[in-house]
C-alpha positions as CSV (number, residue, x, y, z in Angstrom):
1,M,-13.3,-23.6,46.9
2,T,-16.9,-23.2,45.9
3,S,-19.4,-25.6,44.5
4,D,-23.1,-25.0,44.1
5,T,-23.9,-28.7,44.6
6,F,-22.1,-31.2,46.8
7,L,-22.5,-34.3,48.9
8,P,-24.8,-36.0,50.0
9,L,-26.1,-35.4,46.4
10,I,-24.3,-38.0,44.3
11,G,-23.2,-37.2,40.8
12,G,-20.1,-36.8,38.7
13,A,-19.3,-33.3,39.7
14,E,-20.0,-33.9,43.4
15,I,-17.6,-36.9,43.4
16,H,-15.1,-34.8,41.5
17,V,-15.1,-32.1,44.2
18,Q,-14.8,-34.6,47.0
19,N,-11.9,-36.5,45.5
20,L,-10.0,-33.4,44.3
21,I,-10.2,-31.9,47.8
22,E,-8.9,-35.1,49.4
23,E,-6.1,-35.3,46.8
24,L,-5.0,-31.7,47.3
25,E,-5.1,-32.1,51.1
26,K,-2.8,-35.1,50.8
27,D,-0.2,-32.6,49.5
28,G,-0.6,-30.3,52.5
29,N,-3.0,-27.8,51.0
30,S,-5.7,-26.3,53.2
31,I,-9.1,-26.0,51.7
32,V,-12.4,-24.5,52.8
33,L,-15.4,-25.5,50.7
34,V,-18.4,-23.2,50.4
35,T,-21.5,-24.9,49.0
36,N,-25.2,-24.1,48.5
37,E,-26.0,-27.7,49.3
38,T,-27.4,-27.4,52.9
39,R,-27.7,-31.2,53.7
40,V,-24.7,-32.4,55.8
41,S,-22.7,-35.5,54.9
42,D,-20.0,-37.5,56.5
43,F,-17.4,-35.6,54.5
44,D,-18.0,-32.6,56.9
45,K,-16.6,-34.5,59.9
46,S,-13.1,-34.4,58.6
47,H,-13.0,-31.4,56.2
48,S,-13.9,-27.7,56.3
49,V,-17.3,-27.2,54.7
50,I,-19.5,-24.2,55.0
51,R,-23.1,-24.8,53.8
52,T,-25.2,-21.9,53.0
53,P,-28.5,-21.8,51.1
54,W,-28.8,-19.8,47.9
55,N,-31.1,-16.8,47.9
56,R,-30.9,-14.0,45.3
57,K,-32.0,-11.6,48.1
58,G,-29.1,-12.9,50.2
59,I,-26.3,-12.2,47.6
60,L,-24.7,-9.6,49.8
61,P,-24.3,-11.9,52.8
62,L,-22.9,-14.5,50.5
63,F,-20.5,-12.0,49.1
64,L,-19.4,-11.0,52.6
65,L,-19.0,-14.7,53.5
66,L,-16.7,-15.4,50.5
67,W,-14.9,-12.1,51.1
68,H,-14.1,-13.2,54.7
69,E,-13.1,-16.8,53.9
70,S,-10.8,-15.7,51.1
71,K,-8.8,-13.1,53.1
72,E,-5.8,-15.5,53.4
73,A,-6.4,-17.5,50.2
74,D,-3.8,-18.1,47.6
75,I,-6.4,-19.4,45.1
76,I,-10.2,-19.2,44.7
77,H,-11.3,-22.4,42.9
78,C,-14.9,-22.5,41.7
79,H,-16.7,-25.5,40.4
80,Y,-19.3,-24.7,37.7
81,S,-19.8,-21.4,35.9
82,Y,-22.9,-20.7,37.9
83,R,-24.1,-18.7,40.9
84,L,-21.4,-19.2,43.5
85,S,-18.7,-18.9,40.8
86,A,-20.1,-15.5,39.6
87,V,-19.9,-14.1,43.1
88,A,-16.5,-15.6,43.9
89,C,-15.1,-14.3,40.7
90,I,-16.0,-10.7,41.7
91,V,-14.5,-11.3,45.1
92,G,-11.3,-12.6,43.5
93,R,-11.1,-9.5,41.2
94,L,-11.5,-7.1,44.2
95,R,-9.0,-9.0,46.3
96,N,-6.5,-9.6,43.4
97,I,-6.6,-13.3,44.1
98,P,-6.4,-15.7,41.1
99,V,-9.7,-17.4,40.4
100,V,-9.9,-20.8,38.7
101,V,-13.3,-21.9,37.3
102,V,-13.9,-25.6,36.5
103,L,-16.5,-26.4,33.9
104,H,-18.7,-29.4,34.6
105,G,-21.8,-28.6,32.7
106,L,-24.1,-26.8,35.2
107,G,-23.9,-23.1,34.2
108,T,-22.0,-23.7,31.1
109,L,-24.7,-25.5,29.1
110,N,-28.1,-24.0,28.5
111,I,-31.1,-25.3,30.4
112,P,-33.7,-26.6,27.9
113,H,-37.1,-24.9,27.9
114,A,-36.3,-22.5,30.7
115,E,-38.3,-19.3,30.9
116,F,-36.7,-16.1,29.5
117,I,-35.9,-14.6,32.9
118,Y,-34.1,-17.7,34.0
119,R,-32.2,-18.0,30.7
120,T,-31.1,-14.4,31.1
121,I,-29.9,-14.8,34.7
122,H,-28.2,-18.0,33.7
123,S,-26.3,-16.2,31.0
124,I,-25.2,-13.5,33.4
125,Y,-23.8,-16.0,35.8
126,R,-21.9,-17.8,33.0
127,Y,-20.6,-14.5,31.5
128,I,-19.2,-13.3,34.8
129,S,-17.7,-16.6,35.7
130,L,-15.9,-17.1,32.4
131,V,-14.8,-13.5,31.8
132,F,-13.9,-12.5,35.3
133,S,-12.1,-15.7,36.1
134,T,-8.3,-15.8,35.9
135,H,-8.1,-19.3,34.4
136,I,-10.6,-21.9,33.3
137,I,-10.2,-25.6,33.7
138,S,-12.6,-27.6,31.4
139,T,-13.3,-31.2,32.1
140,S,-13.7,-31.8,28.3
141,D,-12.9,-30.1,25.1
142,D,-16.6,-30.1,24.4
143,L,-17.2,-27.7,27.3
144,A,-14.1,-25.8,26.4
145,Q,-15.7,-24.9,23.1
146,V,-18.4,-23.0,25.0
147,A,-15.8,-21.1,27.0
148,R,-13.9,-20.2,23.8
149,K,-16.9,-18.1,22.8
150,Y,-16.2,-15.8,25.7
151,V,-12.4,-15.9,26.3
152,S,-9.1,-16.7,24.6
153,N,-8.1,-20.3,24.3
154,K,-4.9,-19.3,26.2
155,K,-7.0,-18.9,29.3
156,I,-8.3,-22.5,29.2
157,S,-6.7,-25.8,30.3
158,I,-8.3,-29.2,29.8
159,I,-8.1,-31.5,32.8
160,L,-10.4,-34.5,32.5
161,N,-12.3,-36.0,35.4
162,G,-10.5,-38.6,37.5
163,Y,-11.4,-41.8,39.2
164,D,-10.3,-43.6,42.4
165,K,-8.0,-46.4,41.3
166,E,-7.7,-47.7,44.8
167,K,-11.4,-48.6,44.7
168,F,-11.9,-49.2,40.9
169,N,-9.3,-51.7,39.6
170,T,-9.1,-55.2,38.2
171,N,-8.5,-56.7,41.6
172,V,-12.0,-56.0,42.9
173,S,-13.7,-59.1,44.3
174,I,-17.4,-60.0,44.0
175,S,-19.3,-61.7,46.8
176,D,-20.6,-65.2,46.3
177,S,-24.2,-64.0,46.7
178,L,-23.9,-61.3,44.1
179,R,-22.2,-63.7,41.7
180,K,-24.8,-66.3,42.2
181,Q,-27.6,-63.8,41.7
182,Y,-26.4,-63.2,38.1
183,E,-24.8,-66.5,37.1
184,N,-25.7,-67.7,33.6
185,N,-26.5,-64.1,32.6
186,H,-24.7,-61.6,30.5
187,V,-24.8,-58.4,32.6
188,I,-25.2,-55.0,31.0
189,L,-24.7,-52.1,33.5
190,T,-25.5,-48.4,33.7
191,V,-24.5,-46.2,36.7
192,R,-26.4,-43.0,35.9
193,R,-29.0,-40.7,37.3
194,L,-32.4,-41.2,35.7
195,V,-32.6,-37.8,34.0
196,P,-33.2,-37.1,30.3
197,K,-29.6,-36.2,29.3
198,N,-28.3,-39.6,30.5
199,G,-30.3,-41.4,28.0
200,I,-31.3,-44.4,30.1
201,H,-34.7,-44.4,28.4
202,F,-32.9,-45.0,25.1
203,L,-31.2,-48.2,26.4
204,V,-34.5,-49.5,27.8
205,E,-36.0,-49.2,24.2
206,A,-33.0,-51.1,22.9
207,I,-33.3,-54.1,25.3
208,P,-35.9,-56.1,23.2
209,Y,-33.5,-55.9,20.2
210,I,-30.6,-57.3,22.4
211,V,-32.8,-60.0,23.9
212,A,-33.6,-61.1,20.3
213,K,-29.9,-61.9,19.9
214,I,-28.9,-62.8,23.5
215,P,-31.9,-64.2,25.5
216,N,-29.9,-64.6,28.7
217,I,-29.1,-60.9,29.4
218,K,-29.7,-59.0,32.5
219,Y,-29.6,-55.2,32.5
220,V,-28.6,-53.8,35.9
221,M,-29.7,-50.2,36.2
222,I,-28.1,-48.3,39.1
223,G,-29.3,-44.8,39.8
224,D,-32.5,-42.8,40.5
225,G,-34.1,-39.6,39.3
226,R,-37.1,-37.9,37.9
227,M,-37.5,-40.2,34.9
228,R,-38.0,-43.3,37.1
229,E,-41.7,-43.5,36.7
230,Y,-41.6,-43.0,32.9
231,I,-38.9,-45.6,32.6
232,E,-40.9,-48.1,34.7
233,E,-43.9,-47.5,32.4
234,R,-41.9,-48.2,29.3
235,I,-40.4,-51.4,30.8
236,N,-43.9,-52.7,31.6
237,K,-45.2,-51.6,28.2
238,L,-42.4,-53.5,26.4
239,G,-42.8,-56.5,28.6
240,I,-39.1,-56.7,29.5
241,Q,-39.4,-56.7,33.3
242,K,-37.5,-60.0,33.8
243,Y,-34.5,-58.7,31.9
244,I,-34.0,-55.6,34.0
245,D,-33.0,-55.0,37.6
246,M,-33.8,-51.4,38.7
247,L,-31.6,-51.1,41.8
248,G,-32.1,-47.3,42.4
249,S,-29.4,-45.5,44.3
250,V,-26.5,-47.7,45.4
251,E,-23.7,-46.7,47.8
252,N,-20.6,-45.8,45.9
253,D,-18.5,-48.4,47.7
254,Q,-20.7,-51.1,46.2
255,I,-20.4,-49.9,42.6
256,P,-17.0,-51.6,42.0
257,A,-18.5,-55.1,42.5
258,Y,-21.3,-54.4,40.0
259,L,-18.7,-53.1,37.5
260,K,-16.6,-56.2,38.0
261,L,-19.7,-58.3,37.3
262,A,-20.7,-56.4,34.1
263,E,-19.6,-57.5,30.6
264,V,-20.6,-54.2,29.1
265,V,-21.1,-50.7,30.7
266,V,-23.2,-48.3,28.7
267,F,-23.4,-44.5,28.5
268,P,-26.2,-43.5,26.1
269,S,-26.0,-39.8,27.0
270,T,-26.9,-36.7,25.0
271,A,-24.6,-34.5,27.2
272,E,-21.5,-35.5,29.1
273,S,-18.2,-34.0,30.1
274,S,-15.5,-36.5,31.0
275,S,-17.7,-38.9,32.9
276,I,-16.3,-40.2,36.2
277,A,-18.4,-43.3,35.9
278,C,-16.9,-44.0,32.5
279,A,-13.4,-43.4,33.9
280,E,-14.2,-45.9,36.7
281,A,-15.3,-48.5,34.1
282,M,-12.1,-47.9,32.1
283,G,-10.1,-48.3,35.2
284,M,-11.6,-51.8,35.6
285,G,-10.9,-52.8,32.1
286,K,-14.5,-53.2,31.1
287,G,-16.1,-53.2,27.6
288,I,-17.7,-49.8,27.2
289,V,-20.4,-48.6,24.7
290,A,-21.2,-44.9,24.7
291,S,-22.9,-42.2,22.8
292,R,-20.7,-40.1,20.5
293,V,-21.3,-36.8,22.3
294,G,-19.5,-34.4,24.6
295,G,-16.4,-35.7,26.4
296,L,-17.1,-39.4,25.8
297,P,-15.1,-39.5,22.5
298,E,-12.1,-37.9,24.4
299,L,-12.2,-40.7,27.0
300,L,-12.7,-43.6,24.6
301,G,-10.8,-42.1,21.6
302,K,-12.4,-40.5,18.6
303,N,-11.4,-43.5,16.6
304,E,-12.9,-45.8,19.3
305,E,-9.4,-47.0,20.5
306,R,-10.7,-47.5,24.1
307,G,-14.4,-48.3,23.6
308,R,-17.3,-48.3,21.2
309,L,-19.1,-45.1,20.2
310,V,-22.7,-45.0,18.8
311,R,-24.4,-42.0,17.2
312,L,-27.7,-41.8,18.9
313,V,-28.5,-38.1,18.4
314,S,-27.8,-35.6,15.6
315,W,-25.3,-33.6,17.6
316,E,-21.9,-34.3,19.0
317,G,-21.6,-31.4,21.5
318,S,-23.3,-31.8,24.8
319,N,-27.0,-30.9,24.9
320,Y,-29.3,-31.2,27.9
321,D,-32.4,-31.1,25.6
322,A,-32.7,-34.9,25.2
323,P,-35.6,-36.3,23.1
324,L,-38.0,-38.6,24.7
325,S,-37.6,-41.1,21.9
326,L,-35.4,-42.0,18.9
327,G,-36.0,-43.7,15.7
328,K,-36.1,-47.5,15.8
329,E,-32.9,-47.7,13.7
330,R,-31.0,-45.9,16.6
331,Y,-32.2,-48.4,19.1
332,Q,-31.2,-51.2,16.7
333,E,-27.7,-49.8,16.2
334,L,-27.3,-49.4,20.0
335,A,-28.5,-53.0,20.5
336,D,-26.2,-54.3,17.8
337,V,-23.1,-52.7,19.2
338,I,-23.9,-53.9,22.8
339,S,-24.6,-57.4,21.5
340,E,-21.4,-57.5,19.6
341,S,-19.5,-56.3,22.6
342,I,-21.0,-59.2,24.6
343,L,-20.6,-62.0,22.0
344,T,-17.1,-60.8,20.8
345,P,-15.3,-59.1,23.7
346,D,-12.7,-56.7,22.5
347,I,-9.7,-57.3,24.8
348,T,-7.5,-54.8,22.9
349,R,-9.9,-51.9,23.5
350,A,-10.5,-52.8,27.2
351,T,-6.7,-53.0,27.8
352,A,-6.1,-49.7,26.2
353,A,-8.9,-48.1,28.3
354,L,-7.3,-49.6,31.5
355,Q,-3.8,-48.3,30.6
356,Y,-5.1,-44.8,29.7
357,A,-7.1,-44.6,32.9
358,E,-4.2,-45.6,35.1
359,K,-1.9,-43.1,33.5
360,E,-4.1,-40.1,32.8
361,L,-7.2,-40.3,35.0
362,S,-6.1,-41.2,38.5
363,W,-6.8,-38.5,41.1
364,E,-3.1,-38.4,41.8
365,A,-2.6,-37.3,38.1
366,I,-5.5,-34.9,38.2
367,G,-4.2,-33.4,41.5
368,K,-0.8,-32.8,40.0
369,K,-2.2,-31.1,36.9
370,T,-4.4,-28.9,39.1
371,L,-1.6,-27.9,41.3
372,A,0.5,-27.0,38.3
373,V,-2.2,-24.5,37.2
374,Y,-2.3,-23.1,40.7
375,S,1.5,-22.6,40.8
376,S,1.5,-20.8,37.4
377,L,-1.2,-18.4,38.5
378,I,0.3,-17.7,41.9
379,N,3.7,-17.0,40.4
380,R,2.2,-14.8,37.7
381,N,0.2,-12.9,40.3
382,E,3.3,-12.3,42.5
383,K,5.2,-10.8,39.6
């Protein structure tokens, strides 16, 4: 298995790789992960992880490493259609080993404002990954649409991201201290990195409109990133400091308690596959408000059967090129939907989200679907 990024970096794809490995190993599969993330994590203590830095001048050593590690492999499984995937796909072709490429966003979606040389190299990685792979697993139909420009739809399966239902469920408890900290407040929650495509800056702009309707709200912002300074400046400029708790990075084990506390969980993104954080909120039966982009409509239902969708940007496919600001009417609409979700909780939607998550999005379910793809490719290869 390859993944350009991995723990200790925390994000949807990194959590996906971790949980998928653990689920596949439960069924007796042996997995060696090769990653370009050089920082070691606790995961390495109980799993086979090879960490090697990326260097274009060192592609040959990387090729030889993957060649050596794959000599007894039944499957090469690549996360992202990016650098490691491109090299691994060539190795798989030469070894006649089936290669599965999973689309998460990195490598599949264009990087906004990148220089020509980087756009070109990026396109080459994507082309090799998609065309040279044996099969493609897309974590959303939105990303699958990109792959369909390069390969036949027969080569693509859609398997959404999963969530850990042992950690994220309706039985989660909240400590007395945490409950007391937010008592008498309606809690709005985001669990997102502070990067443009996650749209946290949009929600900040909508907070004054929510406060006008519900004065006793508290927006709990979990996550960190390069937009932190800008977001802090906007919070101060808008004078809404007392309504927002910026917690920064929080250990994943602590997230369930904050989800349990929240009345509404918000995903104001401009690009998203099938968000693990959204799946976790669904698995806890929470009210969800999300942007109508990428894989979010797949998770919540295009007719909003499992959550509320808001049109914040002009596109519906994923796009990393997030604007710095929106029109006031967009902020007002976002605020209206969040306020309505607080004042009039929709139990029907929340229950439907919970049932869908438990049936379709558990890692047990994702693992079985992935193994089914493996089996079909191995059987085909042996024939």
